[in-house]
N, C-alpha and C positions, 0 to 999 in steps of 0.2 A: 504494500500500500504506500503510495507516494502522494503526499499533500492531499489526502482525502479521496484519492482516486483508487480504483480497484482494477487489477489486471485481469482481463478476460481473454479467452482465446482469440477474440477479434481486436483486441487492443485495450487501451485504458478507458475506463468509464467511471462516471460518478455513481456512487451507490444511491438507490432510490430515495433513501431517507434524507440525503443531503442535497437534493435538488432544490435550487432556489428559484422560486417563481417570481416573475416580474409583477409588480402591483400596478393596477390601473390608476392613473391620476384622476380620472373622472369618478365621482361618487356613484355608488350602486343605485339604480332606480328603486323607488318604493312602489310596490304594487298595492292597490286598494281593493279589498274583497267586497263583494256585495253583502251588506249587512242585513238585507231583507230579501231572502230567497223567494218569498211569495210574490214579490213585485216583478219578478222576471217572467212576465206573461209573454206568450209567443205573439209576435207581430209580423206583418208582411215585410220581409227584408228589402223588397224593391221600393218601399216607401221611405227608407232611411237615406238621408243625404250624406255625401262625402264632401268634405271641405277642400277646395283647391285655392291656393293663393298665388298672386303675382304682384310684385311691388307691395303696395299697401291695400290692394283690392282683393276681394274674395268672391268666389263663385261656388255654386253647389252642383253636384252631379248626383243623379239618383238612379239606382238599379241598372236596368239595361237601356235606359234612354240615352240618346246621343247628345241632346241639348244640355245647356247649363242654365241654372237659375241664379238670379241676383238676390242674395239674402237681404231682407228688409224688415226684420222683426227679431224677437228674442227666440233663441234656440237653446235646447237642452243638448249638451255635448258630452261625449266620452272620447278619450284618447286610448285606443286599445293597446294591448301589450305589443302587438305587431306594429304600432306607430300610426295606425290609421285614425283620422279624426272623423267621427260619425256624429250626425246631428239630426234632430227632429224638433219641430215647434211644440208638439204636445206629448209625445211618448216620454215615459219616465226613463231615467238612466239605466236601470237593470234591463228594461225591455230593449233598449238600443244596444246594450252590450251583451244581450242574451244571458244575463246573470253571471257572466265571467268577470274575473278581476280585471282592473283597468290601471293604466298609468295615471290618469287624472279624469275628473268629471266635474262638470259645472254648468254655468249658463253663459251665453254670449249674446250680445245685442248688436245688430248690424243696421246701418242706415245706408240704403242704396249701395250695398257691396262693401261699405267701409265699416270696419270694426269700431264700435264706440266704446264698449267696455266688456269685460268678462270677469267671472267670479268663480269661486269654489263652491257655489251653492248646489249641494247634493246631499240630501238627507239619507240616501241609501249607501253611498260610498264614503262620504264625509272626508274628502281630501284636505290635508292641512296646507296652509299658505306657504310653508317652508319649501314645499316641493312643487310649487306652481309652475316652475320652469318646465316641468315634464309635460305640460299641456302643449307646448310648442307655439304659444300665442305671445304677442308682444307684452312684456312685463310692465311697460309704462301705462297700459290700459287695464291692468289687473286691479280688482278691488276684492277685498274679502267679502264674504256673504254678510257679515255684520255691517260693513260699510254700505253695502247695497241697501240693506234694510233701513239704515239711517239716512239714506239719500245722498251720501257723500259723492257718489259717482256723478251726480248732477251738478254739484258745486265745485268739484275739483277740476284740475287741469284747465285753468282759464286760457292758456296759450292754445291748447287744442280746440277749445270752444271758439276762440277768436278766429283761428284758421278755418274752421268749418263755416263760420259766418262769412268770412272773406271769400271763400270758395263759392258760396251760393250767391253772394251779392258783391261782385268785384267793384273796386273804386271807379274803374273806367266805365261801369255800366251806366247808361244815360238815365237820369232821373226824369220822370214824366213831366215835371214842370221846369225843366232846364237844370240849372245849377242849384245845389242845395246848400 
């Protein structure tokens, strides 16, 4: 034995117990189990949307359809363990995820394809805010469920609200009575 190596007929090798494994720098993901198995009612999988994004705009695809939808309301979402983002406006989280564990679950509100806010609002999975990054959505638009209940998502981010108003009513837009 030389410096922790063992001689074998094929050459020098490390013994199995002394093998050093590289550690990942990324933290391990947390999986959230369904806390209410009775809520995992079967639903038509073709009615569940998949979220697609490009730049800061989002589109929805559904089932076998080839078209895309522009999200324009509040959706219930789950990020599956496979990384897929599934949404529906009325189905509950366990129905969307078929009762399986998820990476994250919550609610997201869109206005004409633009994400306005999203939260960890799920009573069946109860994801914690510390792992919100697992949802794969912009963290600057994340609010905890408690903040949503208090209405903080409507008061916060004045720069974002100003940008939305300017996008809808640009300064160069002519006023009906001339200059204002």
